[in-house]
Structure formats: C-alpha cells, structure tokens
C-alpha positions in Angstrom: 0.6 -30.1 -26.1 -2.1 -27.7 -26.3 -3.6 -27.9 -29.5 -3.2 -24.9 -31.9 -6.7 -22.6 -32.8 -7.2 -19.9 -35.4 -8.0 -17.9 -32.7 -4.6 -18.5 -30.7 -2.4 -19.7 -33.5 0.6 -16.8 -34.1 3.3 -16.0 -37.1 5.5 -13.9 -38.2 2.6 -13.5 -40.7 0.0 -12.0 -38.6 2.7 -10.2 -36.3 3.7 -8.3 -39.6 -0.3 -7.9 -40.2 -0.7 -6.5 -36.5 2.1 -3.8 -37.0 0.8 -2.6 -40.1 -2.4 -1.9 -38.4 -1.0 -0.3 -35.5 0.9 2.0 -37.7 -2.2 2.5 -39.8 -3.9 3.5 -36.5 -1.8 5.7 -35.4 -1.5 8.1 -38.5 -4.9 7.6 -38.1 -5.3 9.1 -34.9 -4.2 12.4 -36.0 -7.2 12.5 -38.5 -9.6 11.9 -35.4 -10.1 8.6 -35.9 -13.4 6.5 -34.8 -11.5 4.9 -32.6 -7.7 4.9 -30.5 -4.7 2.6 -31.4 -4.5 1.6 -27.4 -8.9 0.8 -27.6 -8.4 -1.8 -30.2 -5.7 -3.9 -28.3 -7.9 -6.2 -26.7 -9.0 -7.1 -30.9 -5.5 -8.1 -31.7 -3.8 -11.4 -31.0 -3.5 -12.1 -27.0 0.4 -12.7 -27.8 0.7 -9.0 -29.1 -1.9 -7.4 -27.0 -1.0 -8.2 -23.5 2.4 -7.7 -23.3 1.9 -4.2 -24.8 -1.2 -3.7 -22.3 0.6 -4.7 -19.3 3.8 -2.4 -20.4 0.4 0.7 -20.2 -1.4 -0.3 -17.7 -0.5 -2.1 -13.6 -1.9 -2.6 -10.5 -1.1 0.7 -9.2 -3.8 1.7 -12.3 -6.7 0.6 -10.6 -6.6 3.7 -8.1 -8.5 6.5 -9.0 -6.9 10.1 -9.3 -8.2 12.9 -7.1 -9.6 15.3 -9.3 -11.2 18.3 -7.3 -14.5 18.9 -5.3 -17.3 20.4 -6.1 -19.1 22.6 -3.5 -22.4 25.0 -3.0 -19.5 27.9 -4.4 -20.2 29.1 -8.0 -16.9 27.2 -8.6 -16.2 24.8 -11.4 -13.8 22.0 -11.6 -11.8 21.3 -15.0 -9.7 18.3 -15.6 -8.7 16.4 -18.5 -10.1 12.7 -18.3 -8.8 9.4 -19.7 -11.8 9.4 -22.9 -13.0 13.1 -23.0 -10.1 15.8 -22.8 -12.4 18.6 -21.8 -14.2 18.1 -18.4 -16.4 20.1 -16.4 -18.4 20.2 -13.4 -20.3 22.3 -10.8 -22.9 21.4 -7.7 -26.2 22.5 -7.8 -28.5 22.4 -4.4 -32.5 21.4 -4.5 -35.2 20.0 -2.6 -36.6 17.4 -4.9 -37.3 15.5 -2.1 -39.1 17.8 0.3 -36.4 16.3 2.9 -35.4 18.5 5.6 -32.1 19.4 4.2 -32.3 18.6 0.0 -30.1 17.2 -2.0 -28.0 17.5 -4.9 -27.2 17.6 -8.2 -23.6 17.3 -9.8 -23.5 18.5 -13.2 -20.6 17.3 -15.6 -20.0 17.9 -19.1 -17.6 15.6 -20.8 -16.3 17.3 -24.4 -13.1 17.1 -26.5 -11.9 19.3 -29.0 -9.1 18.6 -31.5 -7.6 20.7 -34.1 -6.0 20.2 -36.8 -5.4 21.4 -40.1 -8.0 19.4 -42.3 -10.6 20.3 -39.9 -12.3 21.4 -36.0 -14.3 18.3 -33.9 -15.4 19.2 -30.7 -18.0 17.2 -28.3 -16.4 14.1 -29.1 -14.3 11.9 -27.3 -11.0 10.7 -28.6 -12.4 7.7 -30.0 -15.6 5.6 -30.0 -14.6 2.9 -28.1 -13.0 4.5 -25.2 -15.1 5.4 -21.7 -14.3 7.5 -19.0 -15.1 6.0 -15.2 -15.4 8.3 -12.3 -15.9 7.8 -8.6 -17.5 10.3 -6.3 -17.6 10.6 -2.5 -18.8 12.6 0.5 -17.6 11.3 3.8 -21.3 9.5 3.8 -21.5 7.8 0.8 -19.0 6.8 -2.7 -21.0 6.2 -5.9 -19.6 6.0 -9.3 -20.3 6.2 -13.0 -19.2 6.3 -16.2 -19.7 8.2 -19.6 -18.7 7.1 -23.0 -21.3 9.8 -25.0 -20.3 13.3 -24.7 -23.0 15.4 -23.1 -24.2 17.0 -20.4 -24.4 14.7 -17.3 -25.7 14.6 -13.9 -24.9 12.7 -10.7 -28.0 12.7 -8.2 -27.8 12.9 -4.5 -31.4 13.0 -4.0 -31.2 13.4 -0.1 -28.0 14.4 2.2 -28.0 12.2 5.2 -28.4 14.7 7.9 -27.0 18.1 9.1 -23.3 16.6 9.1 -23.6 15.9 4.7 -25.2 19.2 4.7 -22.9 21.3 6.1 -19.9 19.2 4.9 -21.1 19.7 0.9 -21.8 23.1 1.0 -18.3 24.2 2.4 -16.1 21.5 1.4 -17.9 19.6 -1.8 -18.3 16.2 -3.6 -14.9 15.0 -4.6 -14.6 13.6 -8.0 -12.2 11.0 -8.9 -11.1 9.7 -12.2 -10.6 6.2 -13.4 -7.2 7.6 -15.3 -6.1 4.3 -17.1 -10.1 4.3 -18.5 -12.3 1.4 -19.3 -9.4 -0.7 -20.8 -7.4 0.2 -18.2 -9.0 -0.5 -15.1 -10.3 -3.8 -16.7 -6.3 -4.9 -17.2 -5.3 -3.4 -13.5 -7.8 -5.1 -12.2 -6.4 -8.3 -14.0 -3.0 -6.9 -13.1 -4.0 -6.7 -9.2 -5.9 -9.7 -8.7 -2.8 -12.2 -8.8 -1.2 -10.5 -6.5 -3.1 -12.3 -3.6 -3.6 -15.5 -5.4 -1.6 -18.7 -4.2 -0.1 -19.8 -7.2 2.7 -19.8 -9.3 1.3 -16.9 -11.3 0.6 -14.9 -7.9 4.1 -15.3 -7.1 5.7 -13.9 -10.4 2.6 -11.1 -10.4 4.4 -10.0 -7.1 7.6 -10.1 -8.0 6.8 -8.4 -11.3 5.0 -5.4 -9.4 8.1 -5.1 -7.1 10.4 -4.9 -9.8 8.3 -2.2 -11.5 7.5 -0.2 -9.0 10.0 -0.5 -6.2 13.0 -1.3 -8.5 13.6 -4.5 -6.5 16.0 -7.6 -8.6 15.4 -10.8 -7.1 18.4 -12.4 -7.8 18.2 -16.2 -7.5 20.0 -17.9 -4.6 22.0 -21.4 -5.4 20.5 -24.4 -3.8 19.9 -25.4 -0.7 17.7 -22.5 0.2 17.3 -23.5 3.5 20.3 -22.8 5.9 21.1 -25.2 8.7 21.0 -22.6 11.1 22.8 -23.4 14.6 21.0 -21.6 17.2 24.1 -21.5 19.6 25.1 -18.7 17.2 21.6 -17.2 18.1 21.0 -14.9 20.8 18.4 -12.7 22.1 17.3 -9.2 20.7 18.6 -10.9 17.3 15.7 -9.6 14.4 14.5 -11.5 11.8 12.8 -10.3 8.7 10.4 -12.0 6.5 9.4 -11.1 2.9 6.2 -13.0 1.7 5.8 -13.3 -2.3 2.5 -15.5 -3.0 -0.9 -15.8 -1.3 -2.9 -13.3 1.0 -0.1 -12.1 2.8 2.1 -11.9 -0.2 0.2 -9.3 -2.0 -1.3 -7.9 1.3 2.7 -7.1 1.6 3.5 -6.6 -1.9 1.0 -3.3 -1.6 2.8 -2.1 1.7 6.0 -2.6 0.5 5.6 0.1 -2.3 3.8 2.8 0.1 6.9 2.8 2.6 9.6 1.5 1.2 10.2 -1.3 2.8 12.3 -4.2 1.1 10.6 -7.0 3.6 6.9 -7.0 4.9 7.1 -8.7 8.2 9.2 -9.7 11.3 10.3 -11.9 14.5 12.7 -11.2 17.4 14.8 -14.1 19.2 14.6 -14.4 22.9 16.6 -17.0 24.9 15.2 -18.0 28.2 17.3 -18.2 31.9 17.6 -22.6 31.1 18.9 -21.3 27.2 15.8 -22.5 25.1 15.5 -20.2 22.1 12.1 -18.6 21.8 10.9 -16.5 18.8 8.5 -13.4 19.8 6.2 -12.8 17.0 2.9 -10.3 16.5 1.0 -11.3 13.5 1.1 -15.0 14.6 -2.6 -16.8 13.8 -4.0 -18.3 16.5 -6.4 -21.1 16.6 -9.2 -18.8 16.0 -7.8 -17.6 12.7 -6.9 -14.3 14.6 -3.6 -12.2 14.4 -2.2 -12.1 17.9 0.8 -11.5 19.5 2.9 -15.0 20.2 6.2 -16.0 22.2 6.8 -19.7 20.4 9.5 -22.0 20.4 12.0 -21.9 18.3 11.7 -25.0 16.6 7.8 -24.7 16.1 8.2 -21.5 14.7 11.0 -22.9 11.7 9.3 -26.1 11.1 6.0 -23.8 10.1 8.1 -21.5 8.1 10.1 -24.3 5.9 6.9 -26.3 5.4 3.8 -25.0 6.2 4.2 -20.9 5.2 2.0 -21.0 1.5 3.2 -17.3 0.9 6.8 -18.6 0.2 8.7 -16.6 2.6 12.2 -15.2 2.4 14.0 -15.2 5.5 16.9 -13.2 7.1 18.8 -13.1 10.4 20.0 -10.0 11.7 22.2 -10.6 14.3 23.0 -7.8 17.0 26.3 -5.9 17.0 28.2 -6.9 19.9 28.6 -3.8 21.5 24.0 -3.4 21.1 23.9 -7.1 22.7 25.8 -5.8 25.5 23.1 -3.3 26.3 20.3 -5.6 25.8 18.5 -6.4 29.1 16.7 -9.7 28.6 15.3 -9.5 31.8 13.4 -6.5 30.4 12.7 -8.0 27.2 10.9 -10.9 28.3 8.9 -9.0 30.8 7.5 -7.0 28.1 7.1 -9.8 25.5 4.8 -11.6 28.4 2.6 -8.1 28.9 2.2 -8.4 25.2 1.8 -12.3 24.8 -2.1 -13.0 23.5 -2.7 -9.6 22.6 -4.2 -8.4 19.0 -1.9 -7.1 16.4 -1.9 -3.8 15.8 -4.2 -3.0 13.1 -5.1 0.3 14.9 -1.6 2.2 13.6 -0.9 -0.2 10.9 -1.1 2.6 7.9 -0.2 5.3 10.2 3.6 4.6 10.0 4.3 5.4 7.1 2.0 8.5 6.5 4.4 11.3 7.7 3.5 14.2 5.5 0.8 16.2 3.8 2.1 14.8 0.3 5.2 13.3 0.4 4.1 9.7 1.0 1.8 8.8 -1.3 2.2 7.0 -4.3 0.7 8.3 -7.4 -2.1 8.6 -7.7 -2.5 7.5 -4.2 -3.7 10.8 -1.8 -4.7 11.8 1.6 -8.6 12.0 -0.9 -8.4 8.8 -1.7 -7.6 7.4 1.4 -10.5 9.0 3.0 -13.0 7.5 0.1 -11.1 4.5 0.8 -12.1 4.6 4.3 -15.8 5.9 3.4 -16.3 2.6 2.0 -14.8 0.6 4.2 -16.6 2.7 6.8 -19.8 1.4 4.8 -19.3 -1.7 4.1 -17.4 -3.2 7.7 -18.3 -0.5 10.0 -15.9 -3.3 13.0 -13.1 -3.2 10.5 -13.1 0.2 10.0 -13.3 1.0 13.2 -10.1 -1.1 14.6 -8.3 0.0 11.8 -8.4 3.7 11.6 -11.1 5.2 13.7 -9.7 4.6 17.1 -6.9 6.0 16.0 -8.1 9.4 14.8 -10.1 10.1 17.3 -6.2 9.9 19.5 -5.0 12.7 17.5 -8.2 14.5 17.8 -8.1 14.1 21.7 -11.9 12.5 21.2 -13.7 9.4 21.6 -16.2 7.3 19.7 -16.7 9.5 16.4 -17.2 7.8 13.4 -15.4 8.6 10.1 -17.5 11.2 8.9 -17.3 13.0 12.2 -13.8 12.7 12.4 -14.0 14.4 8.7 -16.5 16.9 9.6 -14.6 17.7 13.4 -11.1 18.1 12.2 -12.6 21.1 9.6 -14.3 22.8 12.0 -10.9 23.1 13.8 -9.5 24.7 10.8 -7.5 21.8 9.7 -8.0 19.1 7.2 -7.6 15.3 6.8 -4.5 15.2 5.6 -2.6 16.7 8.2 -4.6 15.0 10.7 -3.0 11.8 8.8 0.4 13.1 9.5 -0.1 13.5 13.7 2.7 11.0 14.9 1.9 8.2 16.5 2.2 7.8 20.4 3.6 4.5 22.1 1.5 5.2 25.3 -1.7 5.1 23.4 -4.3 2.7 25.0 -7.0 1.6 22.7 -9.5 -0.6 23.4 -7.6 -3.7 23.3 -4.9 -2.9 24.6 -1.4 -1.1 23.6 -1.5 -1.6 19.7 1.8 -2.7 18.0 2.4 -4.0 14.6 5.1 -6.5 13.7 8.1 -4.3 13.9 6.7 -1.8 16.5 6.3 -5.0 19.2 10.0 -5.7 18.6 10.9 -2.1 18.4 8.8 -1.2 22.1 11.1 -5.0 23.6 14.4 -2.4 22.1 13.3 -0.2 23.7 12.1 -1.3 27.0 15.7 -3.6 26.7 17.5 -0.4 27.1 18.8 0.0 23.1 17.3 3.4 22.5 19.1 4.5 25.2 18.5 8.5 26.6 16.6 8.7 23.3 13.9 5.9 24.3 11.2 8.9 26.0 12.2 11.3 22.8 11.2 8.5 19.9 7.8 6.7 19.5 8.2 3.4 17.4 4.8 3.3 16.0 6.1 5.5 13.7 8.6 3.1 12.2 8.0 1.4 9.3 10.3 -2.4 8.5 12.6 -0.6 6.6 13.3 1.9 9.5 14.0 -0.5 12.0 16.7 -2.2 9.5 18.2 1.0 8.9 19.2 1.0 12.7 22.8 0.9 13.4 22.3 -2.1 15.8 23.1 -4.9 13.7 26.2 -6.5 13.0 28.9 -4.9 10.8 31.7 -6.9 10.4 31.3 -10.1 8.3 33.8 -12.0 10.0 31.6 -12.1 12.9 29.0 -13.6 11.3 28.2 -17.3 12.0 30.3 -19.4 9.7 27.1 -21.1 8.3 25.8 -17.6 7.4 25.1 -17.5 3.3 27.8 -20.3 3.5 26.3 -21.9 0.0 26.3 -18.7 -1.4 28.9 -16.7 -3.8 27.4 -13.6 -3.1 28.1 -12.6 0.8 25.0 -10.4 2.2 25.7 -8.1 5.0 23.3 -10.5 7.2 22.2 -14.2 7.2 19.6 -15.5 4.5 18.5 -18.9 5.8 15.6 -19.7 3.6 14.2 -18.6 0.5 15.1 -18.9 -3.8 15.7 -15.0 -4.2 18.3 -13.0 -2.0 16.7 -11.0 0.4 17.5 -7.1 -0.3 17.7 -4.7 2.4 18.9 -0.9 0.8 20.8 1.5 3.8 20.4 -2.0 6.1 22.3 -0.6 9.3 23.1 3.1 8.3 21.1 5.3 10.7 21.9 6.4 14.1 18.7 7.0 16.0 17.8 10.6 16.9 15.4 12.5 18.4 11.5 12.1 17.1 12.8 9.5 14.6 10.8 8.9 11.3 8.2 11.4 12.1 8.6 13.6 9.1 10.1 11.4 6.7 9.0 11.4 2.8 8.6 8.0 1.0 8.3 8.0 -2.4 8.9 5.5 -5.2 10.8 4.3 -6.7 13.6 5.8 -4.7 12.1 6.5 -1.7 14.8 9.7 -0.9 15.1 10.3 2.4 16.2 14.1 3.7 18.5 14.7 6.2 16.0 16.8 8.5 13.8 14.2 8.5 
C-alpha cells in the first residue's frame, strides 16, 4: 500500500477549498488579476489539476499554429497570442554582419489591453504566470523563443544563408508559429504525446484516449479468448488483413497516422496461396534482421506466431475476406509475380505522407497546415538530411519534374513557377514513379498494386493511382464479403456482436467505418478531404 503524505493526500475538505479558490480566481480575472486560474492549476492538488489539464490540453496542442509571414514589405502581421492578446511583427533588413547578403531583425511587440468599468490596463499579459512560445522558420532554418514580459522584442537573423534565403525572405518572409497552448499547455501536451510511443500500459491507454477524443473511436472490449482458432482452409489468395497497433513505437506512429487520415487501422497484409496449397503473407513494412522495414513474403504460421507472441504493439487484427465474385477475378499467378518482384524492397517511405494530402486545406487536422508541414520538413532536413531525402525530397522532385533538389531549393523553385508549396503537396502520386531504390509502396499501396495486377480494378486500373489510397480508402472498397452467412463458422464465434468481417486477435473490437461501401471510380481518392472527427467525404472526391 502506498504511503500518504501532505502533498499527495486528497480529502473532501481540500476539494472544497480548491473549488473556492478556483471560484475566487475566476472572479478576479474580470479585475485583471496578477494570475490566471489556468496558470495556477499546477499548484493545486494533482488529483484536481491533472484531470482539468487533460481536458484542456492534449497531444495535438503540441503543434504550433501558423500566424503569418513577415517579409521585406511594409506589412505588419497581427495576432492574438496565448498569453499576450495584442501582438504585431514586422521584418527589417540590414547588413550588420557586413556579409554579402546581410541579415535581418524581426521586430515583435507583445501586449494586451483590458478594459472594464474600473480601469484600463495596457501592455500587460493576461497574467503574470503565463508565457508565449514561438517558432520562426524559413526553408533554411528554424528557431524558437518565448516571451513573458510585455515590451518590444527582436529575433535576430545575423546573416542570410546565401542568395536563395535572401530572395525567399524578401518575397515570402519569415513564417511565425505560435504554440497556442502556451507554456503550461505545451508542457502538458508533451506529457500527453510522450506516452503514445511508450511500450507500457500507460502508453496503450494514452493511445486509446487520443483516438477516442480526436476520432470518436469506441474500443469496446471483446469477450475472451481474444485469439481466434483460424481454419486456414477458409482463407484464399487476396484476402486482406488489417491491423491496429495501440502501444509502443508503432502504436504511437499509427495513432497519429489514423488521426490525420481518418483510418481506423494502421497496417495491413495480404494472403497468398501457392500452387502447392501453402498459405503465405505478403507484407510491406516487415522488419528484417538488419532492423530495416522491407517488403516480405512470409509463411502464414511464422507471421501468425509473431503477432500472437512477439508483437509488443498489442495489435488488433481483422481478416477481410474477398467477395466470391471478386475472388473469381483475382489472378493468383499475376499476384505472385508482382509480389516476388517486390520481395525485399524497402518500405514505401517516399510517398507515405502524400496519400492523405489531397487538398490545399481540407486534409490537415487543426492546427496542422502546409506551413507547419514545410517547417517540420525543414527541421528534419537539418537534423537528418538522409532521412528527409528518403521521406519527401525525392517525392517533391517527382512532383516538380526535377532531380536532386533539396527541400530549400524545392520551396524556392515552386515559388518561381508561380505556384505554392501547399499546392505541390496535393499533386497525386503516380504508381509508375521509380525512386532511387525502386518503386515505393506503403503497406496498403503494396496490396492494392497487387490487386491492380491481379485484375480487381478491371478497366479502371490505368486511371487509378493506388499510391494515393490510405488504409481507410482500401477497406472502404466494395471488394469484400457482404453476406454474413458466407463468413467462416469460426468468424467472431465467441462474440455476441457479429462484425461484417472476422476479427482474429485483440481485446478491443476493430472498427472500420464505411467498410465495403465504395465502388471504384476514375482518379479515385485524389481530391478527398479528411478532417476529424467525422472525416466526411463529398461525392465528387
């Protein structure tokens, strides 16, 4: 039994005192108090403050909000901060460094003006305990700072990184981002996002809570046993497996992927049966002995044993059998030929982020936007240039029709062409693009490419780019069994809730909203929005 201490004990009397304190503080705000109730939460008993903090802030609050850009013109950027409510910024170019292209100073004024019947208070934060956090970015650098005093502030850029940055800032300016949750909210968000990637019960519950909050996922518990005795005689080539990982490194990554794309699963694999009747699994994203994520063809027994006994991400796995009419079209020989041609090739990191970005504004859960994506890329371009080149540089060059341009040069080039970075991100991926390490396919793109080769898209195959599909787009295809009486007898055998597919592993029921409802069409999924929590899909996308 844990010991109790004055700092951790919690009684009804302390709850009452806390409630009174909050009431007093809330009343004082109208008189421009020296503090704000929200800023005092860390000083309250943990049992009171943390539930309130968790309701105010979450992992998404770790993302900065784009404010605007300050360039060489006389434009002044204005915004409301998290701490100071009246802020302005403008850029001054100079050559204090006596360098070829000089540098610049970003001038910021942070102040708040409160009016009430008693007095006027200007040039002060809404409380003496708050703080505004900012990130400033160009394609060539990212810096950050914070302000808790109301006065003119400056951000110095002693020397521009050559002609390209000088020209870019002159025309486009320095991008300004606000950590809209403030210091307290940002710290809380860090505490919220960190456990998403931890391989602990805490991490698992954090992932579930994030998806419940931001997507409306339910995670209803299934009755035990949570493992199905699968009869492989009922499984056929082309049947799809979808996985939802909810803890550890992949659990955290999939949680964020689900949030931005609207998919209720984060990974996939496909069944293949050879001419001798042996059952195999084709999977893009299987970790080899070197720790690399590659495309692999594995015996079913090996794959299934790993998922049951060794996969520490606690996967929830569902089998989606093909409809008999669709299965009749599935060319197993062509599917095997494609799978063998891809065996051992790297996982499709090149186009991973582009599958869910179809529109200029309607694919980014707030506060994400194209400016934030560009800044994120800039950071990684500096920290991990090889990683950045693999993740997006080659793909951006493909969209521009160029070769070898780094991220800063890509951003400059797209502006020269009279376009914008947000439009560049929406250019559809092409299935026939060849990258430096070959064709690039994510887990679901690998499977859908196989479906194309096997004839499932019929005459539409040449007009559909499956590298534009998210996992949600895939399980929404009307390729799967729609008659529950034809599902295997062992399918959902121990569960009173009969799903339209077969869940074979996991404590929580797999949810697949929109499952098996979408007829393929020309240029499918190239212009589709995906905004939480409903992820509504218009008919013309």
